[in-house]
N, C-alpha and C positions, 0 to 999 in steps of 0.2 A: 853655498854659503861658505864664506872663509871663517879661519877660527878666530879673526879678529872682530868680524861681524857679529858672531855669535857670543864672544866675550863681552861685547859691548851691548848687547840686549839682555845679556844675565846681569849684568852691572846696574842696568835701568831697571830692570824689573826687581832687583835686591836693594837698591837705593834706599838709604834711611831717611832721605827728605824727599819724598815723592811729589813731584809738581801738579797732579790732578789726583782726584779719586780714583779715576780708572786706573792710574798706574800703581795706585797703593791696593786697589782690587785684585788686579792681575798680580802684582808683587806677592799678596798674600795667599792667592791661588797657587800661585807656582811652589811656594814653601811648603804648603800643606800636601801637593802633590810629591814632591820632593820625599816627605816624612813617609807619606803612604807607600808609594812606590820602593822605598827601601825596606818595607815589610814584605816579606816573602810570601807569608801565609795570608796577609791581607790581599795581597794581589793575586793569590790563587782563589781567594773568595770571590773576587771581582771577575774572574776568568770565568768560573763557575756561573755567577749571575748573567754575564754576556752569553753564554752558552744558552742558559735557560731562554733569555730573552729569543736569540736567534732560532732556538727549537721551537718555540711558540709561535715564530712569524712565519717559519716554512714546514710547520707540521704537516701540511698536505702535501708537500713534495718530499719530506724524508719519510713519512709512512709507507710502508710497503702495502698494507691493507687497510680496510675499513676499520674505523674503531667500534663501530655498532652491529655492523653483521658479520656474522660467520658461518663456517660449514658445522653444523651440529653434528651431523652424520660421518664425516670423515676427518675432524681436526679437534675432536674434544679432548681436552686435557692432555694436549701433547707435550712433550718434555721439550725443553731448548734445543735447537737444531740449527743448521744451516738455513733452514726455511722458515722457522720461525725463533728467531734468537732468544727471545725471554719466552719462548713457549707459548701455549693456547689457554684459555680459561674453560670453564665447565659448559658456556656456550659455543666454543670453537672459534672465539674470537683472538686475534693476533695481540698479545699483551703487549708488545714494543710498539705497536700503533696505537694502543690505547693511551699508553705512558706517554707518548708524543703529544697526542693531543689533548691529554690531560694538563699540560704543563700550562695549556692556555687558561684552563680552569683555576690553575693554580695562583698564576700572574693576576689573573681577574678579581681573585679574593685578597689578594695581599694589596693590590694597588688601591680598589675601592674602600678596604677597610682603612688605609692609610690616609686617603683623601678624607674620608668622613671623620676619623677619629681624632687626628693631629690637630686639625683646626679647632674642633670643641676643645680639647685640653688646651692649646695654646691661648682661645679666647678665654676659658675660665680660670686658668692659672695667671695670665698678665691682668687681668680684672681684679681678680681677689687679691693679688700681692700689691696691686696700685691704690685701691680704694681702701683696703683694710678695715678695721672696724668690723661692723656686723655683716657687711657684705662680704668681707673675707670669711666670717666664722660660718656663715650660712651655706657659702659656696665648697670651702672645705669640709664641713659636716657631710653634705652631699656625696662628696668625692671618698670620703672615709666610709659610708655605707656602701657603695660599689666596691671600694677595696677589701672590706669585710668579707665579701664572697668569693671564692673560688671562680676563677674566671670561666673556666668550662661549666661549672655548675651554673652558673649566672647565665651563660649561654644557652645552655639547656633550656632553663626556664623561659627565657624570652622566644625560642624557637617553637617551645610546646606553645606559647600564646599564639605566635603569628602563623604557625603551621610551618611543614617542612619544605624546603626548597632552597637551591643555592643563593636566591637573592634575601630570602629573610634569614638566612645563616650568617650572610656578609653584615646585614644590619645588626643582628644579636651579637656578633663579634665586635663590630664597631662600636657599640653601646657599652660594652665590658672593657673596651681597650683605651680609653680617653683618660681615665683618672691619673695614672701614671705620667701621663704629658702634663697634665694640670698640675700636678706636684713640682716636676720640674721646672716648667714655667714660672710657677709661683716663687720657688727658690730663687731663681735668675732675677725676676723682678724686685725681690727684697733686697737682692744685691745691689741693684743699680738704681733704685727708687730714689735715695737720699744722696746721690752722686753731683757733683758739680755739674755734670753736663745735663741732668736731667732738671737741674734748678736754673740753670741758664734757659733752659727751653720755656720753663714755668714763668721766669721774668719777662720773656720777649712775648707772653699773652698767649702761647698754646693751650688750647681746650685739652681736659682730661683724655677725652677721646681720640684726639690727634696724636697727644704724648704716647699714649699705650699702641696705638697702631703704626705710627711712624719712625717712633724712637724705641720703644721698648721691645715689641714684639721682633723686631729683626735682630735684636740682641740675644734672642731665645733660639733663634732657628737653628743655629749648628749643635747646640746640645738636644734639640728637638729630632735633627735628624740623625744623630747618633742613637738615639734611644728608638725611634722608629724603626731603624736598620737591625737594631738588636731583637727587637720585638717579631720581626718576620718570621722567623723560626717558629716562635710561639704562635703566631697567628696561622701559619700553615699547619701546625701539629692540632689547633684547636678546629680548624675547618676540617681536617682529616678526622678528628675524633667526632665531630657532629654528622660527616660522612658514614662512617663506620657504624655510630648507633642508628643510622637510617633516618636522620633529621636534617641533613645537609642537602648535596646534590643527590638526585634521585636517578636509579636506570632508567634509560641507557648510557646517561652521562659518564665521559670516561674520567670521573673524579678520582684522585688516587685514594682518598680516604675509602669511599665507596666500593673499589676494587679490592682493597683490603678486607673489606667486612664480606663481600662476597665470595672471597677467597678462603677465608677461616675455616671452613668445612672441609677443605682439601690440605691443610697446612701439613700434617703429618706424611702424606703419599705425595702431593703435587704441591711441594712446597714454593715452587716458582709462580703459584698463581697471586699469592699475598707476599712473597719475598720480593718480587720485583717493583711493584708500586711503593713497599716500604722502602726499599732500598733508594729509590728516587726521592722520597722525603728525605730520607737522612742526608743525601748528597747536598739538596737543596737547602735545608736547613743550616747545614754545617757552613754552606757558602756565605749566607747572610751572617751567621754569626762572625766567620772571618772577616766579612767586609765591616761589619759594624765594630769589631775590635780594631782594626785598620783605622776606620775614620775617627773613632774616639782618640786615638792617639796623634792622627794628623790634624785634628781640626781643633783640639785642645789649646786653647791660648797660652795655657801655664807651661807647655812644652817646650824645651830647647829645641834650636835649629839643630838636626843629626846630620 
């Protein structure tokens, strides 16, 4: 493609008077991507998350050994070496293989929590902000009750009631994760509720349900995406904490928090048993935090073009 053609397309994307909605959306997406890609740390976070996705998808190809079966007689608590890069655990299982397969459970947890918690928070926040009055008061007081408890403590209470297991841990984390999203959605709704745009839609006869669903919720999506991305690290740590306490994923699942729990007995002499999954949690959490910071800068409509 020639330089003139590339410049013509850039001019089309950056036009101050787009001819269609598609052109406007593509132009905003291009500007956001240019802001995001200019942030090197955010781009590093994106690469980490992409690497996590790839590893989770092809863990069966990358893992040199079985994640659940090991050589208890000849490979127990071996130090990192060329044969076992991250060493082996107390049951003779290759830790690298378990970490690679454990990435699937990490993605399983964060994706399900985001799918469950974000829509609940978005619905509660937009309804409360648009309706106002007693509806707003009741929904926000319920939100305040959830926010009054530390997330891990509240998740522990729900898991204790539901029973240990990865599914119950996901449900408990989701139940405790939606209040911040509701607060953000309510704040965004209060900002646009009395705008001329919403007034015009009301004059056209749109119902409150349609206004909330079609016109207010889309305006809250960008802020919600940023908060969800930033919360991914906290979700991973909460899931790891539940696994460490024996209330999350149950052995022999290669979940990183459970691996740390099983390796805490050997942390002084065989540090790699708990250190390797802990380092994996550190890297992935850092990736989500860097990505969230970059998205916040890129999607903030008050930011100038860089």
